[in-house]
C-alpha positions, 0 to 999 in steps of 0.5 A: 757201048763199053768201054775196053783196053786191049792190053798187047806188048805191042802197039796193034791194029784191034780188030771187034767182028774183022771190022777195025777200032783203032790201035791198042797203044797210042804214040806214046805207048799208053793205052787207049780206051775204045768204046764198043758196042754193048753185046757178045764180041768178038776181038783180035788182033791186026798184025803176025798172029804171034798172039794168044788165043787168036781171038776173045769173045767176051762180053761187053757192057760198061765199064768205065773211064776209071776203069775199063772193061779188059781184053788180054792177049798174050805174046807168044815167046814171053 
């Protein structure tokens, strides 16, 4: 299992292969570390499609609590 942080300026549901993995942030806005299966995984966000890229395929493997992998989405218009 890899440890991943999904960066986006808002709290959003994180989908991996169309399955929910929970939100990217907690109630205080702090990023959450998600445990994701190793291998090539496709990440998208729930909610409005106001971000780029619309999906990302990332090879997940490893990552730690101290240095998790990062998947970064940008909000359109910023």
